[in-house]
C-alpha positions in Angstrom: 0.9 -48.6 -4.1 0.2 -48.8 -0.4 -2.8 -50.6 0.5 -5.6 -48.8 2.6 -9.1 -49.6 3.8 -12.0 -47.8 2.1 -15.5 -47.3 3.6 -18.3 -45.1 2.6 -19.9 -43.4 5.6 -23.8 -43.9 6.0 -24.3 -40.7 8.2 -22.2 -37.9 9.8 -22.3 -39.6 13.3 -21.3 -42.8 11.7 -18.3 -41.2 10.0 -17.3 -39.6 13.2 -17.5 -42.9 15.1 -15.6 -44.7 12.5 -12.6 -42.3 12.4 -12.5 -41.6 16.1 -12.3 -45.2 17.0 -9.6 -45.9 14.5 -5.8 -44.9 14.6 -4.7 -41.4 13.7 -3.8 -42.5 10.0 -7.6 -42.7 9.3 -8.7 -39.8 7.3 -12.0 -38.3 5.8 -12.3 -38.2 2.0 -14.4 -35.4 0.4 -13.7 -34.6 -3.2 -10.2 -35.8 -3.0 -8.7 -33.1 -5.0 -6.1 -32.5 -2.3 -6.0 -35.9 -0.5 -5.6 -38.1 -3.5 -2.7 -36.1 -4.9 -0.9 -36.3 -1.5 -1.3 -40.0 -1.6 -0.1 -40.3 -5.0 3.1 -38.3 -3.9 3.5 -40.5 -0.9 2.9 -37.5 1.6 -0.3 -38.8 2.9 -0.4 -42.5 3.8 -3.7 -43.2 5.5 -4.4 -46.7 6.7 -8.2 -46.1 6.3 -10.3 -43.7 4.3 -13.8 -42.8 5.2 -15.7 -41.3 2.3 -18.0 -38.5 3.5 -18.6 -37.1 -0.1 -22.1 -38.7 -0.3 -23.5 -37.5 3.2 -26.5 -35.1 3.1 -24.2 -32.2 3.7 -24.6 -30.8 0.3 -27.2 -28.1 0.6 -27.6 -24.4 1.2 -30.0 -23.5 4.0 -31.2 -20.0 5.0 -31.2 -19.8 8.8 -34.0 -18.2 10.9 -31.9 -15.3 11.7 -31.3 -14.7 8.0 -27.7 -16.3 7.8 -26.6 -18.9 5.3 -25.6 -22.4 6.2 -23.5 -24.1 3.6 -23.1 -27.8 3.8 -19.6 -29.1 3.9 -20.2 -31.4 0.9 -21.3 -28.6 -1.3 -19.2 -28.4 -4.4 -16.9 -25.3 -5.0 -18.5 -24.7 -8.4 -22.0 -24.9 -7.0 -21.2 -22.3 -4.3 -19.5 -20.0 -6.4 -22.1 -19.8 -9.1 -25.2 -19.7 -6.7 -27.3 -16.5 -7.4 -27.8 -15.9 -3.6 -24.1 -16.2 -2.8 -23.1 -14.0 -5.8 -25.6 -11.1 -4.6 -25.1 -11.3 -0.8 -21.7 -12.4 -0.5 -19.8 -11.4 -3.8 -16.1 -11.9 -2.2 -17.0 -15.6 -1.6 -18.3 -16.2 -5.1 -15.2 -14.2 -6.6 -12.8 -16.3 -4.4 -14.2 -19.7 -5.4 -14.3 -18.8 -9.1 -10.6 -17.6 -8.9 -9.5 -21.0 -7.5 -8.3 -23.9 -9.4 -9.8 -25.1 -12.6 -13.3 -25.7 -13.5 -12.9 -29.5 -13.3 -11.4 -29.2 -9.8 -14.1 -26.8 -8.6 -16.7 -29.4 -9.8 -15.1 -32.0 -7.5 -13.8 -29.9 -4.6 -16.1 -29.6 -1.4 -16.4 -26.8 1.0 -15.1 -28.8 4.0 -12.1 -30.1 2.0 -11.2 -26.6 0.8 -10.8 -25.4 4.4 -8.6 -28.4 5.3 -6.3 -28.5 2.1 -2.7 -28.8 3.0 0.1 -26.3 2.0 1.6 -26.5 -1.7 5.1 -25.9 -0.3 7.4 -27.8 -2.6 9.4 -29.2 0.3 6.2 -30.5 2.0 5.1 -32.2 -1.3 8.7 -33.9 -1.9 9.2 -36.7 0.4 12.9 -36.9 -0.7 13.4 -33.5 1.1 13.2 -32.7 4.9 10.1 -30.8 6.1 9.0 -30.0 9.7 5.4 -30.1 8.6 5.6 -33.5 7.2 8.2 -34.8 9.6 8.7 -32.9 12.8 12.2 -32.1 13.7 13.8 -32.6 10.1 14.2 -28.9 9.3 12.8 -26.3 7.0 14.9 -26.1 3.9 12.6 -23.5 2.5 14.0 -20.7 4.7 17.3 -20.7 2.8 15.9 -22.4 -0.4 12.8 -21.8 -2.7 10.5 -19.6 -0.7 9.2 -17.1 -3.3 5.5 -18.4 -2.6 5.9 -18.9 1.0 4.9 -16.9 4.2 6.0 -13.4 5.1 3.9 -13.0 8.4 2.7 -15.5 11.0 5.4 -18.0 10.2 7.9 -19.4 12.7 11.5 -20.6 12.9 10.5 -24.0 11.9 7.9 -23.5 9.2 7.1 -20.9 6.6 4.5 -22.6 4.6 1.2 -20.8 3.4 -2.3 -21.9 3.4 -3.5 -22.1 -0.3 -7.2 -21.6 0.0 -8.9 -18.7 -1.8 -12.3 -19.6 -0.3 -11.0 -19.5 3.3 -9.7 -15.9 2.8 -13.1 -14.6 1.8 -14.7 -16.6 4.6 -12.4 -15.0 7.1 -13.4 -11.5 6.0 -17.1 -12.3 6.2 -16.7 -13.6 9.8 -17.9 -17.1 8.9 -18.4 -19.7 11.5 -17.6 -23.5 11.1 -19.9 -26.2 12.3 -18.0 -29.2 13.6 -19.3 -32.7 14.7 -17.0 -34.6 17.1 -17.1 -37.5 19.4 -18.5 -35.2 22.2 -21.2 -33.6 20.0 -21.4 -30.4 17.9 -19.8 -27.1 18.3 -19.4 -24.0 16.2 -16.1 -22.1 15.9 -15.0 -18.8 14.2 -13.3 -19.6 11.1 -10.2 -17.7 12.5 -10.2 -20.1 15.4 -10.2 -23.2 13.1 -6.6 -22.5 12.1 -3.5 -22.3 14.2 0.0 -20.8 13.3 2.9 -23.2 13.1 4.8 -22.2 16.3 6.9 -25.1 17.3 4.4 -27.7 16.0 3.8 -26.9 12.3 2.5 -30.5 11.8 -0.9 -29.3 12.8 -2.7 -27.0 10.6 -6.1 -26.6 12.4 -7.5 -26.8 16.1 -9.6 -30.0 15.0 -9.2 -33.1 17.1 -9.0 -36.5 15.6 -12.4 -37.5 14.4 -13.8 -34.1 14.0 -15.9 -33.5 11.0 -16.8 -30.2 9.4 -20.5 -30.4 8.5 -21.1 -26.8 7.5 -20.0 -23.3 7.3 -22.2 -20.4 8.5 -22.4 -17.0 7.0 -23.9 -14.0 8.9 -27.0 -12.5 7.5 -26.5 -10.4 4.4 -25.9 -6.7 5.1 -24.4 -3.7 3.5 -21.2 -4.9 4.5 -21.2 -8.4 3.1 -22.8 -7.2 -0.2 -20.0 -4.5 -0.6 -17.2 -7.1 -0.6 -14.6 -8.1 -3.1 -11.9 -10.6 -3.6 -8.8 -9.7 -5.4 -6.0 -12.1 -6.4 -2.6 -11.7 -8.1 -1.0 -14.7 -9.7 1.5 -15.8 -12.3 -0.9 -16.7 -15.0 -4.6 -15.8 -15.7 -6.0 -19.1 -14.3 -5.4 -22.3 -12.5 -2.6 -20.9 -10.4 -2.3 -20.3 -6.7 -2.1 -16.8 -5.4 1.1 -14.8 -5.2 -1.0 -12.3 -3.2 -4.8 -12.0 -2.4 -7.1 -10.0 -0.4 -10.7 -10.3 0.5 -12.2 -6.8 1.6 -15.6 -5.4 2.8 -16.4 -2.0 3.8 -19.3 0.5 4.5 -18.9 4.3 4.4 -21.0 7.2 5.5 -20.3 10.8 4.5 -16.8 9.7 3.5 -16.0 8.1 6.7 -15.4 4.3 7.3 -18.1 2.8 9.4 -17.1 -0.8 9.2 -14.3 -2.7 7.3 -13.0 -6.3 7.0 -9.6 -7.2 5.4 -8.3 -10.6 5.1 -5.0 -11.6 3.2 -4.2 -14.7 1.4 -0.9 -16.2 0.2 1.1 -14.5 2.9 0.5 -16.6 6.1 0.1 -20.2 7.3 -3.6 -19.3 7.5 -6.0 -16.6 6.1 -4.4 -13.4 7.7 -7.1 -11.1 9.2 -5.7 -7.6 9.3 -7.3 -6.7 12.5 -4.8 -3.9 13.2 -5.6 -2.2 9.9 -9.4 -2.7 10.4 -9.2 -1.1 13.8 -7.2 1.9 12.6 -9.7 2.5 9.6 -13.0 2.7 11.4 -14.0 6.3 11.9 -11.1 7.6 9.5 -11.7 9.3 6.1 -12.2 6.6 3.4 -9.4 7.7 1.2 -6.1 6.1 -0.2 -3.9 7.9 2.3 -5.7 6.7 5.4 -6.2 3.3 3.9 -2.4 2.8 3.1 -1.5 4.2 6.5 -3.7 1.6 8.2 -2.2 -1.2 6.1 1.3 -0.1 6.9 0.5 -0.4 10.6 -0.5 -4.2 9.7 2.2 -5.1 7.4 5.0 -3.6 9.4 5.0 -6.8 11.2 5.8 -8.9 8.2 9.2 -10.7 8.2 9.8 -11.6 4.5 12.5 -13.4 3.1 14.8 -12.4 0.2 12.8 -13.9 -2.6 9.4 -13.0 -1.3 9.6 -9.5 0.0 7.5 -8.4 -2.9 4.6 -9.7 -1.3 4.6 -6.7 1.2 4.0 -4.0 -1.3 1.8 -6.4 -3.4 -0.6 -7.1 -0.7 -0.8 -3.5 0.3 -1.7 -2.5 -3.4 -4.2 -5.2 -3.6 -5.9 -4.2 -0.5 -5.8 -0.4 -1.2 -7.3 -1.1 -4.8 -9.9 -3.4 -3.4 -11.2 -1.0 -0.8 -11.1 2.1 -3.1 -13.0 0.0 -5.7 -15.6 -0.7 -3.1 -15.8 3.0 -2.0 -15.9 4.2 -5.4 -12.7 6.4 -5.1 -9.8 6.6 -7.6 -7.4 3.8 -7.6 
């Protein structure tokens, strides 16, 4: 057991001050469903842990413009079962309820869910090399066990995937993340929170040391957010990470796509917003042929490996099925 210092933050600003002033081995603790596991495995070895789970960031607030501000300490089970979320943002509720087990959802927080680390087996095994864990040691997954890893957005040094279901739905809903840092508060688009591995896979996000996620903002409810869906394919019916996933939202008038959102999970180091497919679909007929053709334009950029090439057709089928289900057409 490696010793570490533990403290409970009294306020968000006190938490940020404590972490910012300390070394980079100081981390925040929310629900602990990911961090504690990594500490047990020896992957995470913090010198200091600042507990933010008790901060007053556990509420849901309707904003003046009609949007919804979700506190970073809200538990996944609370958010997933909230009547307002279920009605106005069904893709988010479905994604949360598809993730992990009931016990873990009761502990996991919104902020921690966004920042969870990859479940790549090489990252989680300190006996093996991993560029994300120890830069420069290599990525054995490329020629080893990579069935569950990335097919798009990866790099020569890392093919890990981001495991969150919730983040995929938030990406499709154009969510914004509220961040408190040593230089004050800022708001970033969820897609701007994450970074692709490139040559520096150690860093998953654009956050700076000491930055604390305080909340997630959803846009005002609309026809688009209400006509949203999350679909997940996995190896067993519950308590399993996705083999493929998609969050989709669409509005249609007279058989033509007015607006559409598509975000894939389980195929990239971050939620993969299918902007090429979205742009192609707007103004097109809302049918299986045009949806499939638009998705092909997106997925042609995939670079799968021998054991995860199935993710290309799987992701396509999930997206076609979700969109046709929302539109009301045959699947």
